[in-house]
C-alpha positions as CSV (number, residue, x, y, z in Angstrom):
1,X,15.2,1.4,4.7
2,X,15.4,0.7,8.3
3,X,15.6,-2.9,9.9
4,X,14.3,-4.5,12.9
5,X,16.9,-2.9,15.6
6,X,15.3,0.4,14.5
7,X,11.8,-0.6,15.7
8,X,12.2,0.4,19.5
9,X,13.2,3.8,18.7
10,X,10.3,4.4,16.1
11,X,7.7,3.1,18.5
12,X,8.9,5.8,20.9
13,X,7.6,8.4,18.3
14,X,4.0,7.0,18.7
15,X,2.8,8.7,21.8
16,X,-0.6,9.0,23.6
17,X,-2.8,6.9,25.7
18,X,-4.6,4.9,23.2
19,X,-1.5,2.6,22.1
20,X,-2.7,-0.6,23.9
21,X,1.0,-1.1,24.4
22,X,0.6,-5.1,25.3
23,X,-1.6,-5.8,22.4
24,X,0.6,-4.0,20.2
25,X,4.1,-5.3,21.2
26,X,2.8,-8.9,21.0
27,X,2.2,-8.8,17.3
28,X,5.6,-6.9,16.8
29,X,7.6,-10.1,15.8
30,X,5.3,-11.6,13.9
31,X,4.4,-8.5,11.6
32,X,8.4,-8.0,11.1
33,X,8.7,-11.8,9.8
34,X,5.6,-11.3,7.2
35,X,6.7,-7.7,6.1
36,X,10.6,-8.9,5.8
37,X,10.4,-12.1,4.7
38,X,7.1,-13.6,3.7
39,X,4.8,-10.9,1.9
40,X,5.1,-10.8,-1.9
41,X,4.1,-7.7,-4.0
42,X,0.5,-9.5,-4.9
43,X,-0.2,-10.7,-1.5
44,X,-2.6,-9.3,0.6
45,X,-2.2,-8.7,4.5
46,X,-5.1,-8.0,6.7
47,X,-4.6,-6.8,10.4
48,X,-7.8,-8.1,11.9
49,X,-6.3,-7.2,15.3
50,X,-6.1,-3.6,14.6
51,X,-6.8,-2.1,18.1
52,X,-3.0,-2.1,18.9
53,X,-1.5,-0.7,15.5
54,X,1.6,1.0,16.9
55,X,3.8,-1.9,16.0
56,X,2.0,-2.1,12.6
57,X,2.8,1.5,11.9
58,X,6.4,0.8,13.3
59,X,7.0,-2.1,10.8
60,X,5.4,-0.1,7.8
61,X,7.8,2.9,8.7
62,X,10.7,0.6,8.8
63,X,9.8,-0.6,5.4
64,X,9.1,2.8,3.5
65,X,5.2,2.3,3.5
66,X,4.6,5.3,6.1
67,X,6.5,8.3,6.3
68,X,8.6,8.9,9.1
69,X,7.4,12.1,10.3
70,X,3.8,10.5,10.4
71,X,4.4,8.7,13.4
72,X,4.8,11.8,15.8
73,X,1.0,12.8,14.9
74,X,-0.6,9.3,15.7
75,X,-3.9,9.8,16.7
76,X,-4.5,13.4,16.3
77,X,-7.4,14.8,13.9
78,X,-5.3,15.3,10.9
79,X,-3.2,12.3,11.4
80,X,-3.2,9.5,8.8
81,X,-2.4,7.3,11.6
82,X,-5.6,6.4,13.9
83,X,-6.0,4.5,16.8
84,X,-7.4,1.8,14.4
85,X,-5.8,1.6,10.9
86,X,-7.8,3.3,8.2
87,X,-7.1,1.6,4.6
88,X,-8.3,4.9,3.0
89,X,-5.2,6.7,4.8
90,X,-2.8,3.6,5.2
91,X,-3.0,1.5,1.7
92,X,-0.7,-1.1,3.1
93,X,-3.3,-1.6,6.0
94,X,-5.6,-3.7,3.7
95,X,-8.6,-3.2,5.8
96,X,-9.9,-0.8,8.2
97,X,-9.9,-2.7,11.5
98,X,-10.3,-2.5,15.1
99,X,-14.0,-4.0,15.4
100,X,-12.5,-7.3,16.6
101,X,-13.9,-10.4,14.5
102,X,-14.1,-9.4,10.7
103,X,-10.6,-9.7,9.5
104,X,-10.8,-13.2,8.9
105,X,-14.2,-13.5,7.1
106,X,-12.8,-10.6,4.6
107,X,-9.6,-12.7,4.4
108,X,-11.8,-15.7,3.2
109,X,-13.3,-13.4,0.7
110,X,-10.0,-12.2,-0.7
111,X,-8.5,-15.7,-0.8
112,X,-11.3,-16.8,-2.8
113,X,-10.2,-14.3,-5.8
114,X,-7.0,-16.7,-5.9
115,X,-4.9,-14.0,-4.4
116,X,-2.8,-15.3,-1.5
117,X,-3.9,-13.8,1.7
118,X,-2.3,-13.3,5.2
119,X,-4.6,-12.2,8.1
120,X,-3.4,-11.8,11.6
121,X,-5.9,-12.1,14.8
122,X,-5.5,-12.1,18.2
123,X,-6.6,-15.3,20.5
124,X,-9.3,-13.2,22.1
125,X,-11.0,-12.2,19.1
126,X,-11.7,-15.8,18.1
127,X,-14.5,-15.6,20.9
128,X,-16.2,-14.0,18.2
129,X,-18.5,-16.4,16.4
130,X,-18.2,-15.1,12.9
131,X,-14.5,-16.3,13.1
132,X,-15.5,-19.9,13.1
133,X,-17.9,-19.7,10.1
134,X,-15.0,-18.2,8.1
135,X,-12.7,-21.1,9.6
136,X,-15.4,-23.8,8.6
137,X,-16.1,-22.6,5.2
138,X,-12.3,-22.2,4.4
139,X,-11.4,-25.5,5.6
140,X,-14.7,-27.4,3.6
141,X,-13.5,-26.0,0.4
142,X,-9.8,-26.3,0.9
143,X,-9.1,-22.5,0.6
144,X,-5.5,-23.0,0.2
145,X,-4.3,-19.4,-0.7
146,X,-5.6,-18.3,2.9
147,X,-3.1,-18.0,5.8
148,X,-4.0,-17.1,9.3
149,X,-1.5,-16.2,12.2
150,X,-2.8,-16.1,15.5
151,X,-0.9,-14.3,18.1
152,X,-1.8,-16.2,21.2
153,X,-1.2,-14.5,24.7
154,X,-3.9,-16.5,26.5
155,X,-6.4,-13.7,26.5
156,X,-9.2,-15.9,25.0
157,X,-12.3,-16.4,27.2
158,X,-13.2,-19.9,25.8
159,X,-10.2,-21.8,25.4
160,X,-10.1,-24.8,23.1
161,X,-8.8,-28.3,24.6
162,X,-5.5,-29.1,22.8
163,X,-4.9,-25.5,21.8
164,X,-6.7,-23.2,19.2
165,X,-4.7,-24.9,16.4
166,X,-6.5,-28.4,17.3
167,X,-9.8,-26.4,16.5
168,X,-8.4,-25.2,12.9
169,X,-7.1,-28.7,12.4
170,X,-10.7,-30.2,13.2
171,X,-12.0,-27.8,10.2
172,X,-9.5,-29.1,7.7
173,X,-6.7,-26.8,8.1
174,X,-3.1,-27.4,8.2
175,X,-1.7,-26.2,11.5
176,X,1.7,-25.2,13.3
177,X,2.6,-23.7,16.5
178,X,5.7,-21.6,17.3
179,X,7.5,-19.0,19.4
180,X,6.1,-15.9,18.4
181,X,9.1,-13.9,19.4
182,X,11.7,-16.2,17.1
183,X,11.9,-14.9,13.6
184,X,13.0,-18.1,12.4
185,X,10.6,-20.1,14.1
186,X,7.7,-18.0,12.7
187,X,8.9,-18.9,9.2
188,X,9.2,-22.3,9.6
189,X,5.6,-22.3,10.8
190,X,4.7,-20.6,7.6
191,X,6.5,-22.8,5.4
192,X,4.7,-25.8,6.9
193,X,1.6,-25.0,5.0
194,X,0.9,-28.0,2.9
195,X,-0.4,-26.0,-0.2
196,X,-3.5,-27.9,-0.3
197,X,-5.3,-26.3,2.1
198,X,-5.8,-23.4,4.4
199,X,-2.9,-23.1,7.1
200,X,-3.0,-21.4,10.6
201,X,0.4,-20.5,12.5
202,X,-0.4,-19.9,16.5
203,X,2.2,-17.8,17.8
204,X,2.8,-17.9,21.3
205,X,3.6,-14.7,23.3
206,X,3.7,-13.4,26.8
207,X,0.8,-11.0,27.6
208,X,3.1,-8.5,29.3
209,X,6.1,-8.9,27.2
């Protein structure tokens, strides 16, 4: 099994013009912490921010969930690795995503079964109103098995006063903010969950990193 230091080389195997490099690389460290330290076999991970999947594919490959040789066919007609993840081809993807604003609501439905769910969203997709219906509902019922991480690169059109975590907290969530490139800080932010209500981690990243 490969490690974090192997990710840059894995990313170079993903060629093409549709990688959304900035979008993908902003999620790299959060994805690594989730798959290396947090996710358990019975947990479900949903990549709502599916339009930049290169980092996701690299992490899955490092963890042995995608064949190494699949990376070089990225985006081709016969490849299992599309420009948006397809759960029928990549089971670890959890959902087919890329059309923004759906993953969080799906995560609520999954968490209602009692299964622990982690959902990664981008700050810009929170401009979609369907997200806030899901946030409100999860907060009202105390959906404690739901964990959301917002990778915040300040792309949102409609910023929330006090930061996006303030909006989640207003709806009854526990919330933490961290450096989205600091692995220990990311892990601590998830550990700050109370276990009594849904939890959100807002991971700060630079848009062009």
